[in-house]
N, C-alpha and C positions, 0 to 999 in steps of 0.2 A: 419221808422222802419227798412228798409233794411240797412240804414247807421249805425244805432245803432247795429244791428246784425253783420254787417261787422266789425264795430269797436270792438265789444266784441270778435269776432273770431280772429281778428288781435292781440288784447291784450293777448288772451289765447295762441296764437301761439308764440308771442314774449316771454311770460313767460316760455313756454316749452323749447324754444330754449335757453333761458338764463339759465334754470336749467341744460340742457345738456352741455352747453358751460362752465359753471362754476363748473361742477362736478370735484372733485379732486380724484386723485389716488396717491398711494405711494407704493414703494417696497423697499426691502432691502434683503440682503443675509446672510446666515450662512454657514459655512463649517463644514462638519462632517468628522472626520478622525479617523482611527483605525489601529492597527497593528495586523495582524494575525500571530500567532506563527506557526512554522513548526510542522506538525503532522506526526507521523509514528507509525504504529502498525504491528507487525509480530507475526503470530500464526501458529503452526502446525495444519492444518485443518484435515489432514488425514495422517495416518502412523506414529503415535507417537511411536509405537513399531513395528519395521520391523523385521520379522523373516524369515530366510532362511531355518530353520529346519535342519534335518540331511543331510549332504552333503558328496559326494565322494571327498576326498582330491586329488585324481589323475586327476580329471577333471580340465582342464586348467582355467576355469573361470565360475562364476555364475553371473547372473544379475537380478535385480528387477527394471523393468521400472515403473516409477511413484510410487515408494515405499512409498513416502511421498508427500503431497501437502501442500505448504505454502500459507497462506493468507496474503497479504500485502495491507495495506490501508495507503495512504499518500497524502499529498498535495504539495509535493516537490520532488526533485531528491533524490534517495535512492540507496544504495548498500548493498549487503548481502555477508558475508563471512562465511566460515564454519571452525569448529575446531573439533578435535577428541580426545577422552580420553578413555583409556582402563579401564573398570570397573571390568572385570573378565577375567581371563586367567589361563591356567595351570601354575604351578609354574616354569616349565622349558621352558616356551614360552618367547621369546624376545618381549617386548612391542613395540619396533620400527618396528619389522617385522609384528606384528599384525596390527599396524596402516597403514603400507604400503600395506597390503593385502586388505584393505577396500578402494574402490574408491567411491567418491561422485561427482555427476554431476548435477548442477542446470540448469534447462531449461533457466533461465535468472538470472544473478547476479546483474543486475542494471536496473533501470527504472526511470520513472518520474511520480509522482502523481498517482491518480486514484486507483481503486481496482484491484488487480492482484492476480492470482493464479499461483504459480510456482511449476512445477513438479520437483521432485528430484529422480534421478536414482541412484541406488547403485550397486556396483559390488564387487565381491570377486575374487582375483587373487593370484597366487603363493601359494596356500594352502599346497602344498607338503612340504614347508619349515617350517610349523608349526606343533607342536606336537598335538596328539589327545586330545580332551577335550572340555569344554564349553567356549565360548567367548562372551563377551558383550562389545561393544564399544558405548560410548555415543557420539552422534553428536550434536554439538551446532551450531545453526544458529544465527548469529549476524547481525542485520540490523542497518544501520545508514543513516542519511541524509547527503548529501554532498553539 
């Protein structure tokens, strides 16, 4: 009986070893590829209308720190430029002098990716050269990926 039991256990063991020995596996690969386009977004988050109010033309200069805040979202290198256009001025005011009187300073004009807030400072200078009246200058912020 012991021999039969030993023989049965041996046969079960050999069968289990054969099952594990002859088990098959297989593998293969696939490649996933994609192209991510450049992304860039520029918004005036704060200060879309910056007002200096009534000012004394004899004072040498006025400034507005953080008059505007720009929100930049991007996944690549970017740069921002500014442009100015006179929308309203007294008829006897020289448009070139009006544009020269307004200074614009960006906290940063270039960067790389991520979310950024860029503060914009404005200054008014040489106002004694301009005639009395109301002035409106439109400032355009243009962002581009580089």
